[in-house]
Residue, then its C-alpha position, 0 to 999 in steps of 0.5 A: m500500500v505504502v508502495d502504491d501511493a509512492v508510485r502514484s505520487a512520483a508519476p505526476s512529478a515525473t509527468l511535470r519534469r518531462s513537461a518542463g523539460l520539453v518546454g525548456a527544450g522548445i523555448s531554448a530551440v526558439l531562442v537560437l533559431l531567433g538569434l540565428a535569424q537576426w545575426y544572417s539578417a544583420a550580415h545582409h543588411y535585413v530587418g531581422p525578427l529581433t529588430s522587428l520585435a523591438e520595433d513593435f514594443t516602441g511604436n513602430s510596428s509594421s503589422a497591427t494584424m499579428p500582435w493582435a492576432g497573437l493577442a486574440l489567441a492568449l485571450v482564449g485562456l483567460p476566464a471571460r471576466r478577464r478578456f475584456a479588461v485585457a483587450g481594452l487595456a492593449a487597445a488604449i495603449d495602441l491608441a495612445f501610441f497612435a496619438v503620440r505618433g500623430l502629434h509628432g508627425e510620424s506615420y500611424t502604426l498599431g501593434t504596439g498595444p498588444t505586444l506589451v499586453l501580451c508580455g504583461l500577461v505572461l509574466y502576470a500568469a507566471l507569478r501570480w496564477r496557480g494550478y489550472v488558471r496558470r497553465t491555460a493562460l500560459h498555454a494560450a499565451a505561448l500559442g499568440v507568442l509562437l504565431i508572432l515569432a513565426t511570422k518574424v522568422g518567416n519573413t527573414w526565410l524569405e529574404l534567404t531564398g533569394e539569396l540561396r537560389p540565385t535562379v528560378l523556374d518560372r519558364y517550367v512552371v508557365d509552360a505547365d500552367r498552360a494545361l490549367g488554362e493559364p488562370s493568372w492571366l485570366m484572373g489578372r485581366f479580370f482584375e483590370a476590368t473590375k477596378p478599383v472595387v474587386p482588387a481592392v476587396l480581394h486585396w484585403v482579403y489576401i493581406e488579412l488571411p490571419v484575421a480569418a484564421m484568428v476567427v476560426a482558432v478563437w471559436q475552436l478554443r473559446n471554452v479552454a479556460r473553463d474546459a479541456w483543450p482540443r486535441h487538434y485545432l487550427v493553430r496546430t496545422f497553421l504552424v506545422l505548414g508554416l514549417v513544412g511549405p517554406l522548405v520547398y521554396l529552396l527545392f523548386p524556387v519560383v517568383g510568379p507572374v508579375y515578377a518573371f513575366g510582368s512589370e515588377g520583375h526589376g529589369m530581370q523579367l522575360g517580358d512585360f506580358w502579364p496580364d494581357v498577353a500569354p508569354p511565348t513558348g518554344g524549346d525546352p525551359a531553363p532556370m533563369p537568373f532572378d535578383p536576390f532580393t525578390p522571395r522564391n515563395c510561390m511553389p507551394s502556394m502557402h496562401t492557398a494552403w492556410a485558407l484551405t486549413v481555415f476552410v476545413h476547420s471552420r466545417r464545424g462552426p456555425w453558419w456564419l463561421r463556415g461562410m466566412g471560411a468559404f468566402w476566404l477560401i474563394g477570395t484568397v484564391c482569386a487574389t493569388l491569381g488575380f494579382g500575379y502572385h501565383y500560377g494555377c499549378d502553385l495552388i495545386v501543389g498548396a492544396t495537396l500540401c494542406m490536406t496532407v498536413e491536416s491528415a497527419l495532424r487530425e483526430p490524434e486519438r485516432g492514432w496511425d491507423g490504415d486510412r491515416a497512413r494511406m491518406v498520408a501516403l497519397g498526399i506525399g505521393a501526389f505532392a511528389v509527382l505534382l512537382l516532378s511533372y512540373r520540372y521534368l514535363p512542362v513541354q508535354l503538359a503544354h502541348y496537350p493541355l486537355l489532357s494534362g489539365a484533366l490529369l492535374l485536376g483529376l489528381l487534386a480531386v482524388v486527393a480531395r475525395a480521399f480526404y473527405l472519405t477519411w475525415h468527414k464522411s458520416p459512418e454508415 
């Protein structure tokens, strides 16, 4: 009996030690990554993540969206009566900095209030609260901090892609894109014809994708201060996609139609074709040199992957959340094409990546059963087939557009159908 009691009392202690060790290792890894990113940025005269973070603290934030999105995630870990007070304090600080900068004739920015309050919340919860309230508050705040830091490091990574890959593969992708009917050129002409209303609305949708993700995530996590945390939620997929997807930028560097074939190529473009004239084809495509500061961030389309994640995770919400998820997915797809940021081929790969990563993470209590393993294997295989076909078969894809387009879209449809059957079809 004494032995049993000792074992029971030691188990929680051992679990806590393991959890503390994992948290410590995670914090150390984040600090090392931030340090390396800042060192690289300083050596190449870029704004590094720590410099950008310092600007958030001092009233010169480059983005209001991410600090507020991070704070919104942190608020889900607080009791309802405290959320309004914390949000109100952040808004008051933001408005104060806004007014002071205006009085001194400086540009207006927001984002300092939520940054300061988020850090204060972490310190206050760690020092003053105990038990489940403390753990939940710190868990939610960590998600908010991680989202902000991931964005800062991601910006540095985009700068790094131009340095590491001096040539790009746009000539391959533009040939392959003929199999899809050159959707970027079609949507670009539609945007030209609908100025200024449609482009303005979709530009906002494109840049404010984190807002849609924040709304869905807050809805999923709204009760964690009272109930248990869900085993899976949008933020997990969002962050894993942010780790996996950008690695492909180095394997398949692409800058996009408006840069390689349009007016934003800084003299490195093949011509001013986009969006009025389809670029000529002929002969075998080859890598083309490009400037070192344009990010190689087209393949895959991460905006499409993230927007599809928002759509998937909104399906179990109320009607207004489902409608918002569908609107943001459609608007993001149109924007990525209409502004010349992506080819249609990029979007297919981005959607495939989303469904593959989501399948690896979804319903962890189910384990790695046969259905999950088959879905992930199918996603990885389709991802590889798409990239290999763009790289080694672009001429054939362009020469047989009807057959090739049907095969590319059919492969995406197969992955989507398998995803639906694995995770959404009701049991018989």
